[in-house]
N, C-alpha and C positions, 0 to 999 in steps of 0.2 A: 438451523436452529430455531426451538421451537418457542412462543414467548414465555414459555416456564424455568426457558434457560439462556434468557441471554446474560450476559455476562453485565451488563451497566444497569444503574437505576439510579433514579434522577434523583437522589441524595445524596449520591455522589459528584454532582454538578454544582455549580454556584450561577444562580441565574445573572443574565446581565439586563441590561434597559432594555433592549428589544425579544432577545430570546426567555423562555422558559428554562430549568433546570430540565423538568419531559423534555424539551428541544433535544436541551443539547441530552440528553439521553437516548430520544429517537437516535438522532446522526452517529452515533458512535455505536449503537446498536446495528442500524445497516449501514455500517460500514465493515464490521466485522462480519454478519451478513453478505454483503459483496465479496470480499475478501475468501471468505469460507467457500463460497459458490466459484473458486478459480476466477474469481476477477470477471463474471458475466455479469458482460454487456448491455441487458434487457432489464440489468436491476443499477445502473450509472444513470439511474433517474435526474433532469434536471437543477431538480432541489439539490440534490445528493453529491452533482458535479459544482454546484454553484459554492458552495460551503466548504466543501472540501478543499478548492483551489484557492480558499483565504485561510486555508491551515497548512502547521507546517513551515510555513516561510515561502509555499509555493509562489511561483510570480504566476501573468496573467498568460494565457494561451490565448489565441484568438477565441475557441470555443470549445465548445463541450467537447467534440469529437476530437480536433488536434489535443487536448489534454488526456482523453483516453489513450489516444495512437502516441503518446509519448511516454506515458507510463506502462498502461495494460496490455499493450500488442498483443506481447509475447512473454513466454515464462522472464526469459531474460530480463526484459522491462518489467517485471514485477516484481524479482528479482531489485532487480534496482530501490523501485521505490520502496521496497521492504525493507532495506537495506537503510534506506534515507530514512525513513521513519521510523526506525529503530533506534540511530544514532541522532533522533531530534531536531528533522527536518535542517531545516537552511540556520538552524542558532543552535551552535555549540559553540562551548571556548574547550579547546584542544580535544581530547574523544570527550569530553564530558557533555549531556543535552544540557539546555538551557530552556527552562520553558519563559515564554515572552510575551510579557504582556499581564493585564488581573483580570483574574476571571468570572468578575461581575464588569468584566465589559467585552473581552473575548472568548475565545474555546478555548485557551491556555489550558486547562486543566482534564476538557476532551484528550488533546492531543498529548498531556501523558499518560488518562491511561489507554487508550490507544496503543503506545508505543511504548506503553508496560507488558499493554495484550500481546504487541507482537512478537516480544522476547521471548515470553512466557510462555507459546505458543511452538515458540524457536520455526517458527514461519522462514527466516533466513537459510538456515540449516535446509526446512523442506524443499525450497524453492531452488536453494545450488546444488543441493541433489539432481534435483529435477533440470536444471541447466548444464550440470555434468555430463549425465548420462544424455542429454539431447544432443550437447556439441560429440563427445562419443560417437556416437553412432551416425551421426551425421558425415565423421572426418571419416569413420570407419567404412561406408558407404564411397565416398571420392577415394579413398586408400586405393576400393576394389575397382571402381572405373579406372582409375589411373593406369595401376598396373596390366588392366588389361589391354586399354591403349595404347601401354608403353611397357608390351611382354619382356622387350629385352635390357629394359632399365633394372630388371628382379631379379 
């Protein structure tokens, strides 16, 4: 993602008492960069972790490594996180995401923008296919191993 193609601009966000609209756009665009990189751990900076761990209703993890391990260590976990974000994080009523908080005090507007971006980019479908393909590959290898180990069972 180049500067010319960032999906979010400061004009889309409401500044808070603590952060500018530019800060919010920087975070949102970094989230896109992080996701598009395949969740590259080198892009999981401490400033990014601190903000992300306070978005989408995440609960505290022990530390940055624990958060990364819980949500981004492999494609299956990444898929779960993308589904979580696409569903609105922890805040839903039925099947409908509910933005929580006043954008003048929280990153609720950024959460909605990222949720919509994840949905429009069809990321849950993309990662769903990856996970399905990896699972099938592993299962076929395990089947071949078991057929070799137990030839009388085939």
